[in-house]
C-alpha positions as CSV (number, residue, x, y, z in Angstrom):
1,M,-45.5,-40.9,9.8
2,P,-45.6,-37.5,7.9
3,T,-47.9,-37.3,5.0
4,E,-46.6,-36.4,1.6
5,E,-48.3,-33.3,1.7
6,E,-46.6,-32.3,4.6
7,L,-43.2,-33.2,3.3
8,F,-43.7,-31.5,0.4
9,T,-44.9,-28.3,2.1
10,A,-41.8,-28.5,4.3
11,V,-39.4,-28.9,1.3
12,D,-41.3,-25.8,-0.9
13,A,-40.7,-23.8,2.5
14,L,-37.3,-24.3,2.6
15,L,-36.7,-23.9,-1.3
16,E,-38.3,-20.6,-0.8
17,G,-36.4,-19.6,2.2
18,E,-33.1,-18.9,0.3
19,P,-32.7,-18.1,-3.4
20,Q,-31.3,-20.8,-5.9
21,L,-28.1,-19.6,-7.4
22,T,-27.0,-21.2,-10.9
23,S,-23.8,-23.3,-10.8
24,P,-20.4,-20.8,-10.6
25,T,-19.9,-21.9,-14.0
26,E,-23.0,-20.9,-15.3
27,R,-22.7,-17.6,-13.4
28,A,-19.8,-16.8,-15.2
29,R,-21.1,-17.7,-18.4
30,L,-24.5,-15.4,-18.1
31,R,-22.2,-12.5,-17.4
32,E,-19.7,-12.7,-20.2
33,A,-22.9,-13.3,-22.4
34,A,-24.3,-10.0,-21.3
35,G,-20.8,-8.5,-21.6
36,V,-20.6,-7.4,-18.2
37,T,-17.0,-7.1,-16.3
38,Q,-16.5,-8.8,-13.1
39,A,-15.6,-5.3,-11.9
40,R,-18.5,-3.7,-13.0
41,L,-20.6,-6.4,-11.8
42,A,-18.9,-5.6,-8.4
43,Q,-19.5,-2.2,-8.6
44,V,-23.6,-2.8,-9.2
45,L,-23.7,-5.0,-6.2
46,K,-21.6,-2.6,-4.1
47,S,-19.2,-5.5,-3.5
48,T,-15.3,-6.0,-4.7
49,T,-14.0,-7.6,-7.9
50,Q,-12.6,-10.5,-6.0
51,T,-15.7,-11.2,-4.2
52,V,-17.2,-11.8,-7.6
53,K,-14.3,-13.9,-8.9
54,N,-15.1,-16.1,-5.8
55,W,-18.4,-16.4,-6.7
56,E,-18.1,-17.5,-10.2
57,N,-15.2,-19.9,-9.4
58,G,-17.1,-21.6,-6.3
59,R,-14.8,-20.7,-3.3
60,S,-17.4,-18.2,-1.6
61,E,-21.4,-17.9,-2.0
62,P,-23.0,-14.1,-1.7
63,R,-25.0,-13.4,1.3
64,P,-28.2,-11.2,1.7
65,P,-28.8,-8.9,0.7
66,R,-26.6,-9.2,-2.1
67,L,-27.8,-12.7,-2.4
68,Q,-31.3,-11.8,-3.3
69,A,-30.0,-9.0,-6.0
70,Y,-27.9,-11.4,-7.6
71,Q,-30.2,-14.3,-8.1
72,R,-32.7,-11.8,-9.8
73,L,-30.0,-10.6,-12.2
74,L,-28.9,-14.1,-13.0
75,E,-32.7,-15.0,-13.7
76,G,-32.7,-11.8,-16.0
77,W,-29.5,-13.0,-17.9
78,A,-30.6,-16.6,-18.0
79,A,-34.1,-15.5,-20.1
80,K,-32.3,-13.3,-22.3
81,Y,-29.3,-15.9,-22.8
82,P,-30.4,-19.5,-22.4
83,L,-28.0,-22.2,-22.5
84,A,-27.8,-23.7,-26.1
85,P,-28.7,-27.5,-26.0
86,E,-25.7,-29.9,-26.7
87,P,-25.4,-32.0,-29.8
88,E,-26.5,-35.8,-29.5
89,T,-24.3,-38.0,-29.0
90,P,-24.0,-40.9,-31.7
91,E,-25.4,-43.6,-29.8
92,A,-26.7,-45.4,-33.0
93,L,-22.8,-46.3,-34.1
94,P,-20.9,-48.8,-32.6
95,S,-18.4,-48.0,-30.6
96,S,-15.8,-49.3,-33.0
97,V,-16.8,-47.1,-35.7
98,V,-16.9,-44.0,-33.7
99,E,-13.6,-42.2,-34.7
100,Q,-11.4,-41.0,-31.8
101,P,-9.4,-37.7,-31.5
102,A,-5.8,-37.8,-31.5
103,S,-4.4,-37.0,-28.1
104,P,-3.1,-33.2,-28.0
105,H,-0.3,-34.7,-25.6
106,P,3.3,-36.1,-26.7
107,L,3.3,-40.0,-25.8
108,D,6.3,-39.6,-23.2
109,E,4.3,-36.8,-21.6
110,P,1.3,-37.6,-19.1
111,A,-1.9,-35.7,-20.1
112,R,-3.2,-33.0,-17.8
113,P,-6.6,-31.8,-16.9
114,S,-7.1,-28.7,-18.3
115,T,-8.7,-26.0,-15.8
116,A,-11.8,-25.9,-17.7
117,S,-12.5,-29.6,-17.2
118,A,-11.0,-30.1,-13.7
119,S,-13.3,-27.1,-12.6
120,A,-16.4,-27.8,-14.9
121,P,-19.5,-28.8,-13.0
122,D,-21.0,-32.3,-13.0
123,P,-23.5,-32.8,-15.8
124,V,-26.0,-34.4,-13.8
125,R,-26.1,-31.6,-11.1
126,A,-26.0,-28.6,-13.7
127,A,-28.9,-30.2,-15.1
128,S,-30.7,-30.3,-11.9
129,P,-32.1,-27.5,-9.4
130,A,-29.0,-26.8,-6.8
131,K,-29.9,-28.1,-3.8
132,P,-29.7,-25.1,-0.8
133,S,-27.0,-25.6,1.8
134,M,-27.4,-25.1,5.5
135,S,-24.0,-23.3,5.5
136,R,-24.0,-19.4,4.3
137,R,-20.7,-20.2,2.7
138,P,-21.0,-24.0,1.3
139,A,-18.2,-24.5,-0.7
140,A,-15.5,-22.8,1.1
141,K,-16.3,-23.5,4.7
142,Q,-17.3,-27.3,4.5
143,A,-13.7,-27.8,2.5
144,A,-12.3,-26.0,5.2
145,S,-13.7,-27.7,8.2
146,K,-12.4,-31.1,6.5
147,Q,-8.9,-29.5,5.9
148,T,-7.5,-26.7,7.0
149,G,-4.7,-27.0,4.7
150,S,-6.7,-26.7,1.8
151,K,-5.4,-24.0,-1.0
152,S,-7.5,-21.5,-2.8
153,V,-6.0,-20.0,-5.5
154,A,-2.0,-20.6,-5.8
155,S,-0.7,-23.5,-7.8
156,P,0.9,-26.0,-4.9
157,A,4.4,-24.9,-6.5
158,A,3.8,-21.4,-5.5
159,V,2.5,-21.9,-1.9
160,D,4.9,-22.7,1.4
161,A,2.9,-25.6,3.0
162,R,3.4,-23.7,6.6
163,F,1.5,-21.1,4.9
164,A,-1.0,-22.9,3.0
165,N,-3.8,-20.9,3.8
166,G,-2.4,-17.4,3.1
167,P,-0.8,-14.5,5.5
168,L,-3.9,-13.7,7.3
169,A,-7.5,-14.2,8.4
170,V,-10.3,-12.0,9.5
171,L,-12.2,-13.4,12.5
172,D,-16.1,-13.2,12.7
173,G,-18.3,-13.4,15.5
174,D,-19.5,-17.2,14.8
175,G,-16.1,-18.4,14.5
176,S,-15.7,-18.0,10.6
177,A,-12.1,-17.0,9.7
178,Y,-12.3,-15.4,6.4
179,C,-8.5,-16.0,4.5
180,V,-7.7,-14.9,0.9
181,G,-8.8,-16.2,-2.1
182,G,-12.4,-16.3,-0.6
183,L,-11.4,-19.5,1.9
184,V,-13.2,-19.5,5.2
185,L,-11.7,-21.8,8.2
186,D,-13.5,-22.6,11.2
187,C,-12.1,-21.2,14.4
188,P,-12.8,-23.0,17.3
189,A,-11.0,-20.7,19.9
190,K,-12.9,-18.6,22.2
191,T,-10.2,-17.4,24.5
192,F,-7.3,-15.4,23.3
193,P,-4.7,-18.2,24.4
194,T,-6.6,-20.7,22.1
195,L,-7.0,-18.6,19.4
196,V,-3.0,-17.8,19.3
197,D,-2.1,-21.8,19.4
198,W,-4.9,-22.1,16.8
199,A,-3.3,-19.4,14.8
200,L,0.4,-21.1,14.9
201,T,-0.7,-24.6,14.3
202,E,-3.9,-25.8,12.6
203,A,-4.6,-22.4,10.7
204,K,-1.4,-22.6,8.4
205,L,-1.3,-18.5,8.1
206,G,1.5,-16.9,7.4
207,A,4.2,-15.6,4.9
208,P,7.8,-16.5,3.6
209,R,10.4,-14.0,4.3
210,L,11.2,-11.8,1.4
211,H,15.0,-11.8,1.8
212,R,17.0,-15.3,2.6
213,H,18.5,-13.5,5.8
214,G,15.1,-12.1,7.0
215,K,12.1,-13.7,8.8
216,D,8.9,-15.3,8.2
217,A,5.9,-12.8,8.5
218,D,4.0,-14.0,11.6
219,P,-0.1,-14.7,11.1
220,L,-2.0,-12.0,11.1
221,I,-5.5,-12.3,12.8
222,V,-7.9,-9.4,12.2
223,L,-10.8,-9.1,14.9
224,T,-14.3,-7.9,13.9
225,D,-16.4,-6.0,16.2
226,E,-18.2,-9.2,16.9
227,A,-15.4,-11.1,17.1
228,A,-13.6,-8.9,19.6
229,E,-16.7,-9.0,21.7
230,R,-16.8,-12.7,21.5
231,L,-13.4,-12.9,22.9
232,G,-13.9,-10.4,25.8
233,L,-12.2,-6.9,24.4
234,P,-14.5,-3.7,25.2
235,A,-16.0,-1.9,22.3
236,V,-13.6,1.1,23.0
237,L,-10.5,1.8,24.6
238,E,-11.0,3.5,27.3
239,D,-7.2,4.7,27.3
240,R,-7.4,6.8,24.4
241,R,-3.9,8.2,24.9
242,G,-2.2,5.3,25.5
243,L,-4.3,3.3,23.2
244,R,-3.7,0.3,25.4
245,L,-6.1,-2.2,27.4
246,P,-5.1,-1.8,31.1
247,D,-2.6,-4.6,32.6
248,D,-5.5,-5.9,35.0
249,H,-7.9,-6.4,32.0
250,K,-8.8,-10.1,31.9
251,V,-7.5,-10.7,28.4
252,I,-4.1,-9.7,29.7
253,K,-4.6,-12.0,32.9
254,Q,-5.3,-15.2,30.2
255,L,-2.3,-14.3,28.1
256,T,0.1,-14.1,31.0
257,K,-1.5,-17.0,32.6
258,A,-0.8,-19.1,29.6
259,K,2.6,-17.5,29.3
260,W,2.1,-15.4,26.3
261,K,4.0,-12.0,26.4
262,L,3.1,-8.5,24.9
263,T,5.6,-6.2,23.4
264,K,6.1,-3.0,25.1
265,R,3.4,-1.1,23.3
266,G,0.8,-3.3,25.2
267,F,-2.5,-4.8,23.8
268,G,-3.8,-1.9,21.4
269,P,-5.1,-1.7,18.0
270,W,-2.1,-3.5,16.6
271,A,-0.6,-6.2,19.4
272,R,1.8,-8.2,19.1
273,V,1.6,-11.8,21.3
274,Y,4.6,-14.1,21.5
275,R,6.7,-16.5,23.2
276,P,10.7,-16.6,23.2
277,A,12.2,-18.4,20.0
278,E,12.9,-21.9,20.5
279,G,15.1,-23.9,18.5
280,G,15.3,-21.2,15.9
281,K,11.2,-21.2,15.3
282,R,9.8,-18.3,16.2
283,Q,6.3,-18.1,18.2
284,C,4.3,-14.8,17.4
285,V,0.7,-13.6,16.2
286,Q,0.1,-10.1,15.2
287,F,-3.5,-8.9,16.2
288,A,-5.3,-6.0,14.6
289,V,-8.7,-4.7,16.3
290,L,-11.0,-3.2,13.7
291,P,-13.2,-1.7,16.4
292,W,-10.7,0.1,17.8
293,G,-9.2,1.8,14.5
294,A,-6.4,-0.6,13.5
295,L,-7.1,0.5,9.9
296,D,-7.2,4.5,9.6
297,T,-9.5,5.8,7.2
298,R,-7.0,7.9,5.9
299,S,-4.8,5.4,4.3
300,W,-7.4,2.4,4.1
301,G,-10.4,4.3,3.3
302,D,-13.7,2.4,4.4
303,T,-11.9,-1.2,4.5
304,G,-12.6,-1.6,8.2
305,Q,-16.3,-1.1,8.0
306,L,-16.5,-3.8,4.9
307,P,-18.0,-7.4,5.5
308,P,-15.2,-9.8,6.6
309,A,-14.5,-11.6,3.6
310,D,-13.6,-8.3,1.6
311,V,-11.8,-7.0,4.4
312,A,-9.5,-10.6,4.0
313,A,-9.3,-9.5,0.3
314,V,-8.1,-5.9,0.5
315,L,-5.6,-6.7,3.1
316,G,-4.5,-10.1,1.6
317,T,-3.8,-8.4,-2.0
318,Y,-1.6,-5.8,0.2
319,A,0.0,-8.5,1.9
320,T,0.9,-10.3,-1.2
321,R,2.3,-7.1,-3.0
322,V,3.8,-5.6,-0.3
323,L,4.2,-7.3,3.3
324,T,1.6,-8.5,5.9
325,P,0.3,-5.7,7.7
326,R,1.7,-5.0,11.0
327,G,0.9,-1.6,12.3
328,S,-0.1,1.5,10.5
329,T,0.8,2.1,6.8
330,A,4.1,4.3,8.3
331,V,5.3,1.1,10.4
332,C,4.8,-1.2,7.2
333,G,6.7,1.4,5.2
334,L,9.5,0.9,7.6
335,E,9.0,-2.9,8.3
336,L,9.6,-3.2,4.5
337,M,13.0,-1.5,4.6
338,S,14.1,-4.1,7.0
339,A,12.5,-7.2,5.5
340,L,13.9,-6.5,2.0
341,R,17.7,-5.6,3.6
342,P,17.8,-7.2,7.1
343,P,20.1,-5.8,9.2
344,T,21.9,-8.9,10.2
345,R,22.7,-12.5,8.7
346,A,24.6,-15.5,9.9
347,V,28.3,-15.4,9.9
348,K,30.7,-18.1,11.0
349,D,32.7,-17.0,14.2
350,A,36.4,-17.9,12.6
351,A,37.5,-18.2,16.5
352,T,35.0,-20.8,17.7
353,G,33.5,-22.0,14.4
354,S,29.8,-21.7,15.2
355,W,27.4,-19.7,13.7
356,V,26.7,-15.9,14.9
357,S,24.8,-12.8,14.1
358,G,26.8,-10.4,11.8
359,P,25.7,-7.2,10.0
360,N,24.4,-7.9,6.5
361,P,26.2,-5.6,3.7
362,G,24.1,-3.0,2.1
363,S,21.7,-2.8,5.0
364,L,21.3,-0.4,8.2
365,A,22.7,-2.7,10.6
366,E,23.2,-0.7,13.8
367,P,21.6,2.5,15.3
368,V,23.9,5.2,14.1
369,D,24.0,9.0,15.7
370,P,23.2,11.7,13.2
371,A,25.2,14.6,12.4
372,P,24.3,17.7,14.6
373,P,22.9,19.6,11.8
374,E,20.3,16.5,10.6
375,A,19.1,16.0,14.4
376,P,15.6,17.5,15.4
377,A,15.7,19.8,18.0
378,E,14.9,17.3,21.1
379,H,17.9,15.0,20.2
380,P,20.7,15.0,22.9
381,L,23.2,16.2,20.7
382,V,21.4,19.4,20.0
383,A,20.2,19.7,23.4
384,A,23.6,19.9,24.5
385,L,24.7,22.4,21.7
386,Y,21.6,25.2,22.2
387,P,19.2,26.3,25.0
388,R,15.9,24.4,24.7
389,H,14.0,27.4,22.8
390,H,16.7,28.4,20.7
391,V,15.8,28.6,17.2
392,R,18.6,27.1,14.7
393,T,19.3,29.2,11.7
394,P,20.0,27.8,8.2
395,D,23.8,27.5,9.1
396,Q,22.8,25.3,11.9
397,V,20.1,23.0,10.9
398,I,19.5,21.4,7.4
399,D,15.9,22.2,6.0
400,E,15.5,19.5,3.2
401,E,11.3,19.3,2.8
402,A,9.1,19.2,-0.1
403,Y,7.9,22.5,-1.6
404,D,5.0,25.0,-0.5
405,W,5.4,28.0,-2.6
406,F,3.2,30.0,-4.4
407,R,3.7,33.6,-6.0
408,P,1.8,36.6,-7.0
409,L,0.2,36.3,-10.5
410,T,1.8,38.7,-13.3
411,D,0.4,41.6,-15.4
412,E,0.9,40.0,-18.1
413,E,-0.9,36.4,-16.9
414,C,-4.1,38.6,-15.8
415,T,-4.4,40.0,-19.3
416,Q,-4.0,36.5,-21.1
417,G,-7.4,35.7,-20.7
418,Y,-7.1,32.2,-18.4
419,T,-9.9,31.0,-17.6
420,H,-8.7,27.9,-15.1
421,A,-5.9,27.0,-12.9
422,V,-5.1,23.3,-13.5
423,G,-3.1,20.9,-10.9
424,I,-0.9,18.3,-12.0
425,D,0.6,15.7,-9.4
426,V,3.7,13.3,-9.6
427,N,3.0,9.9,-9.2
428,M,4.6,8.7,-6.4
429,A,7.0,11.1,-6.5
430,F,8.7,10.0,-3.1
431,A,9.3,6.6,-4.3
432,A,10.7,7.3,-7.5
433,A,13.2,9.7,-6.1
434,A,14.3,6.7,-3.5
435,N,15.3,4.9,-6.5
436,R,18.8,4.8,-7.4
437,L,19.3,7.2,-4.1
438,V,22.8,6.5,-2.8
439,I,22.6,7.2,1.5
440,G,24.7,6.8,4.0
441,T,24.9,3.3,6.0
442,G,27.4,4.1,8.6
443,P,28.5,7.0,10.9
444,A,29.1,10.5,9.6
445,T,32.7,12.0,9.0
446,H,33.2,15.7,9.7
447,V,35.3,17.2,7.4
448,K,36.4,20.8,6.8
449,S,36.9,23.0,3.6
450,P,36.1,19.6,1.7
451,A,35.9,19.5,-2.1
452,F,32.7,18.6,-3.1
453,D,31.7,14.9,-4.1
454,P,28.2,14.2,-5.6
455,K,28.8,10.4,-5.2
456,L,29.1,11.0,-1.5
457,P,26.2,11.4,0.7
458,G,25.9,13.6,3.2
459,S,25.1,17.1,4.8
460,W,27.4,20.0,3.3
461,L,27.3,23.5,4.8
462,V,27.6,26.2,1.8
463,D,26.7,29.4,0.4
464,L,24.2,29.1,-2.6
465,S,22.7,32.5,-2.0
466,H,24.3,33.9,-5.3
467,I,22.4,31.3,-7.7
468,E,19.7,33.5,-9.6
469,T,16.5,32.0,-10.8
470,D,13.7,33.6,-12.8
471,P,11.3,35.1,-9.8
472,R,8.4,33.1,-11.7
473,L,9.9,29.8,-10.3
474,P,10.8,28.5,-6.9
475,S,14.3,28.6,-5.7
476,P,15.6,24.5,-5.8
477,F,17.4,25.3,-2.4
478,T,14.5,25.9,0.3
479,P,11.2,24.7,0.8
480,R,9.4,27.9,0.7
481,G,10.9,28.8,-2.9
482,T,12.6,31.9,-1.6
483,R,16.3,32.6,-2.3
484,P,18.8,31.8,0.3
485,T,20.4,34.5,2.5
486,G,23.6,33.1,3.5
487,P,25.4,29.7,4.3
488,A,23.2,26.9,4.7
489,W,23.3,22.9,5.8
490,Y,21.9,21.2,2.0
491,S,21.9,17.4,1.2
492,T,24.1,15.8,-1.5
493,S,21.3,15.5,-3.4
494,T,20.6,19.3,-3.2
495,V,24.2,20.6,-3.9
496,A,24.5,18.3,-6.6
497,Y,21.6,20.0,-8.4
498,A,23.3,23.7,-7.8
499,V,26.6,22.2,-9.7
500,E,24.3,20.7,-12.3
501,L,23.1,24.6,-13.0
502,G,26.8,25.3,-13.6
503,V,27.4,27.3,-10.3
504,P,31.0,27.0,-8.4
505,I,30.5,25.6,-5.6
506,Q,33.0,25.6,-2.4
507,P,31.7,24.2,1.0
508,S,32.9,25.2,4.0
509,E,32.5,22.0,6.0
510,A,30.5,18.8,5.5
511,Y,29.6,15.8,7.3
512,V,29.6,13.0,4.8
513,R,29.1,9.1,5.1
514,Y,32.3,6.9,3.4
515,E,30.0,3.7,4.1
516,H,27.0,4.1,1.6
517,G,24.9,2.2,-0.8
518,A,21.8,2.5,-2.9
519,Y,19.7,1.3,0.0
520,F,16.0,2.0,-1.0
521,D,16.6,0.4,-4.4
522,V,14.7,-2.9,-3.4
523,W,12.3,-1.1,-1.6
524,Y,11.4,0.9,-4.4
525,T,10.8,-1.9,-6.9
526,R,8.5,-3.7,-4.9
527,L,6.5,-0.7,-3.8
528,R,6.5,0.5,-8.0
529,D,5.4,-2.9,-8.8
530,A,2.8,-3.1,-6.0
531,Y,1.4,0.0,-7.2
532,M,1.5,-0.6,-11.1
533,A,-0.5,-3.8,-10.6
534,T,-2.9,-2.3,-8.6
535,M,-3.6,0.5,-11.0
536,A,-3.9,-2.2,-13.7
537,D,-6.5,-3.6,-11.9
538,L,-8.1,-0.3,-11.6
539,G,-8.0,0.1,-15.4
540,V,-4.9,2.2,-15.5
541,E,-1.9,0.9,-17.6
542,A,1.4,2.0,-18.9
543,G,1.5,2.8,-22.7
544,M,-2.0,4.5,-22.8
545,S,-2.1,7.5,-24.7
546,E,-2.5,10.6,-22.8
547,A,-6.3,11.2,-23.8
548,D,-7.2,7.6,-22.5
549,F,-5.0,7.7,-19.5
550,L,-6.8,10.9,-18.3
551,A,-10.3,9.3,-19.2
552,A,-9.2,6.0,-16.8
553,M,-7.8,8.1,-14.3
554,A,-11.2,10.2,-13.8
555,R,-13.3,6.6,-13.1
556,H,-10.4,4.6,-11.5
557,K,-11.2,5.0,-7.9
558,N,-14.9,3.6,-8.5
559,E,-13.8,0.2,-10.5
560,D,-13.3,-1.4,-7.7
561,P,-13.7,0.0,-4.1
562,G,-11.4,-2.9,-2.5
563,Q,-8.3,-2.1,-4.9
564,A,-8.8,1.6,-4.3
565,A,-8.3,1.0,-0.6
566,V,-5.0,-1.0,-1.5
567,L,-3.6,1.9,-3.8
568,S,-4.4,4.4,-0.8
569,A,-2.6,2.1,1.3
570,I,0.5,1.6,-0.7
571,K,0.8,5.3,-1.3
572,S,0.3,6.0,2.5
573,T,3.2,3.6,2.7
574,V,5.9,5.3,1.0
575,K,5.1,8.8,2.6
576,G,4.6,7.2,6.2
577,G,8.0,5.1,5.7
578,I,9.8,7.9,4.8
579,G,8.4,10.0,7.8
580,K,9.7,7.4,10.0
581,L,13.0,7.9,9.1
582,R,13.1,10.8,11.4
583,E,10.5,9.9,13.9
584,R,10.4,12.4,16.9
585,P,9.1,11.7,20.1
586,Q,5.7,10.4,20.6
587,S,5.4,10.0,24.3
588,I,4.0,12.6,26.4
589,K,6.5,11.6,28.9
590,H,9.7,12.4,27.0
591,K,11.5,15.1,28.2
592,F,13.6,17.5,26.1
593,G,17.3,16.2,25.3
594,E,16.7,12.8,26.5
595,P,16.8,9.7,23.6
596,W,13.5,8.1,22.9
597,P,13.0,4.6,21.3
598,A,13.1,5.3,18.1
599,L,16.7,6.2,18.4
600,Q,17.5,2.3,18.9
601,R,16.3,1.5,15.3
602,P,18.9,1.4,12.7
603,T,16.5,2.7,10.2
604,W,15.9,5.8,12.0
605,S,18.2,7.9,9.9
606,P,17.3,11.8,9.2
607,H,20.2,12.1,7.1
608,A,18.2,9.5,4.7
609,R,15.1,11.4,4.9
610,A,16.8,14.5,3.6
611,E,18.5,13.1,0.8
612,L,15.5,11.9,-0.2
613,I,13.3,14.9,0.2
614,G,16.2,16.9,-1.3
615,K,15.9,14.3,-4.7
616,V,12.5,14.7,-4.8
617,R,12.3,18.9,-4.8
618,T,15.4,19.0,-7.2
619,N,13.6,16.6,-9.8
620,Q,10.9,18.6,-9.7
621,H,12.7,21.7,-10.4
622,R,14.7,20.1,-13.0
623,K,11.0,19.6,-15.0
624,L,9.7,22.9,-14.0
625,M,13.0,24.6,-15.6
626,A,12.3,22.4,-19.0
627,W,8.9,24.2,-19.2
628,A,9.8,27.2,-18.0
629,R,12.4,27.3,-21.2
630,A,9.1,26.8,-23.2
631,G,7.2,29.7,-21.5
632,L,4.9,27.8,-19.0
633,F,5.4,28.8,-15.3
634,P,3.7,27.7,-12.2
635,V,1.9,29.8,-9.9
636,A,1.7,27.3,-6.9
637,I,3.6,24.3,-5.7
638,L,2.8,22.1,-2.9
639,S,5.0,18.7,-2.3
640,D,4.6,17.0,-5.7
641,C,1.5,18.9,-7.1
642,A,2.2,21.9,-9.5
643,V,-0.3,24.5,-10.4
644,Y,-0.4,26.0,-13.8
645,L,-2.7,28.6,-15.5
646,S,-4.7,27.2,-18.5
647,H,-7.4,28.3,-21.4
648,G,-8.9,24.8,-20.6
649,P,-10.0,22.6,-18.0
650,G,-7.7,20.0,-18.5
651,P,-3.7,19.5,-18.8
652,L,-4.1,18.8,-22.2
653,D,-5.1,22.6,-22.8
654,F,-2.0,23.6,-21.4
655,M,0.7,21.0,-21.4
656,P,3.5,21.8,-24.5
657,H,4.3,19.5,-26.9
658,T,6.8,18.9,-29.5
659,D,6.0,19.5,-33.1
660,E,5.6,15.6,-33.3
661,G,2.8,16.2,-30.7
662,K,5.1,14.4,-28.2
663,P,5.5,15.5,-24.8
664,L,8.2,18.3,-24.0
665,P,11.6,16.5,-23.4
666,G,12.9,16.9,-20.0
667,G,9.3,18.4,-18.9
668,F,6.4,16.3,-16.9
669,R,4.8,13.6,-18.6
670,L,1.4,12.2,-18.1
671,G,1.4,8.5,-17.3
672,V,0.6,6.1,-14.7
673,S,4.4,5.1,-13.8
674,P,6.1,6.6,-10.9
675,G,7.7,10.2,-11.9
676,M,5.0,10.6,-14.2
677,V,2.2,13.1,-13.7
678,K,-1.7,13.0,-13.6
679,H,-4.5,15.4,-13.2
680,E,-4.7,16.5,-9.8
681,G,-7.7,19.2,-9.9
682,T,-8.7,22.4,-11.6
683,R,-10.5,25.7,-10.7
684,D,-11.9,28.9,-12.3
685,F,-9.2,31.6,-12.6
686,L,-10.8,34.0,-10.5
687,W,-10.8,31.6,-7.8
688,L,-7.3,31.3,-8.0
689,A,-6.7,35.2,-7.7
690,Q,-8.7,35.4,-5.2
691,T,-7.0,32.9,-3.4
692,I,-3.6,34.3,-3.7
693,E,-4.2,37.9,-3.6
694,D,-6.6,38.3,-1.0
695,D,-6.7,35.0,1.0
696,Q,-2.8,34.6,0.8
697,I,-3.2,30.8,0.9
698,N,-1.2,28.4,-1.4
699,P,-4.0,27.3,-4.0
700,A,-2.2,23.8,-4.7
701,R,-3.7,23.0,-1.1
702,H,-7.2,23.4,-2.3
703,I,-6.7,23.0,-6.2
704,K,-8.9,19.4,-6.1
705,G,-11.3,20.8,-3.5
706,D,-10.2,19.5,-0.3
707,D,-6.4,19.0,1.5
708,A,-3.9,17.7,-1.1
709,P,-1.6,16.4,1.5
710,D,-4.4,14.4,3.2
711,S,-5.2,12.5,-0.4
712,G,-2.7,9.6,0.5
713,E,-0.3,10.9,-2.4
């Protein structure tokens, strides 16, 4: 038998081996007593706000080296803010004498335990030192191993029992599957077939459909470097062009043997493993392989390098606010359109009485050929009209793109004593333009000498070269801001703005869509809500004063790195989704003039993209005109960023206001909402002059010190 001294020595060694944390409730009390927010604590510990919330709710525990740092901080706070002693219970009085408090609940309503009482720690355990756990995730993982259907944050009424553990899981090398809300499941799978089975059965992963005629989101399993290695995947894909495993790889053979299938894109950074649906039930799992670059740094920042729990928090937030990721953010932007407006719905066949698939009103239900001026050069329609290397002129092709314009400085501007060039950028400009935008949902009809109808989406051949504009402003009709030289094709959005300017219009021909609708409205609303919620998490809210807004924007990306990554992904979802509307051939095997896979999508619609971008440009020009009437003219514009001369380094140093101190009506306004503007960047006046006069480079491209289009905005 061991001696008492030997046992004490072993226990002391165990206690010293892992820092002893206070109870989750006490952690929150100490932080609040110190006046520190969860976001600030997360910044200090190089973590995320959600992770700190998990620590204080007992859903997860910190891991080294954050564990030791967190313990040291808690001990310091405990010394400064000791827990006040509880008042003594009047035990001396008989129980019949002690007055009982009145029940706060009506007699006909059962009392419900409050959140505080439900989560309060046991008083005996709180008084004694916490016992070290053998698990690195004591609260979450042990609970998960007993019941994989346990929920983390949402109330039972708000959670679909089929997807009780959330939309996704991040799998680590030790078999731990990190879900949203800090939940950690034990995943016993060691091969891909067993992992797919686990994801579809025990894991309870997925998300309910966004539209009643749509489909539930498939479970997403994100593989870390260690998990990928454990399952037999190579660290790097040898096929750098195709980005897929070879067909003879052992993982492919395992899946094939188990009768699982892959989509045509094969097993790459984003892979979909499925079996044909049986009885209307889908059998499909999506995989994201982090070591293969599934999370592009241009959209997701450093999310792919974060610990698994933090990756789950970032992707989980995006999945909840936007949709479960199923590819690049561009793919997600396009998939969100279809998820919110499914192309088909179940309809009853009048002849047979059975239910069949039919078009869903208001959606893009089937692939539609573009009008010839809307199609890219590789399209079969264009290839049949022109030789391969023919450069189409404005009267042969529509050119609706965002601004890329700058102008030389005037003599007056050079002598006004300006010290700075300040860039302002429109928030979610392309999403804002999608709101209430009417696009065609059916085929185009060719019309000769039509009367222009601003409510009829389409493409119009019209001469706008006679419209004069101030040389200090770009033309609203061309991306380069130059005046048109003759007839050209324009979207309805652009021609409608010409009519708004009071100019007589007579198109010579048009391709119009008599079937149309505000297709993007629900897409815009969901992305707007996701953007606004994420900005609020980063400390930027609607209704702020201009000064407070600028201050909040200056620090918002440092408030919570995880939420900043979600914000970047939301912005990329908008721009990428719009770009996918006119996706060009991706394969090196494509032959000029032959169709490519994207043409088979109902959402392949270059017409819709042209309408939207035309509206972005004309919306911007309308505000430029409002400021021009007040004497302010831009010197450069790139996409949704405009550069103005200023006597100071910030937007408030040059932005016009009314006598009451309010923003000038009709112009740009500082604020967080889509369509309002923020500070993009500032450079000195001499830099601007050299960039324009000597380098002949658009200064808006470098106003913030890097490439504006790569910022995710």
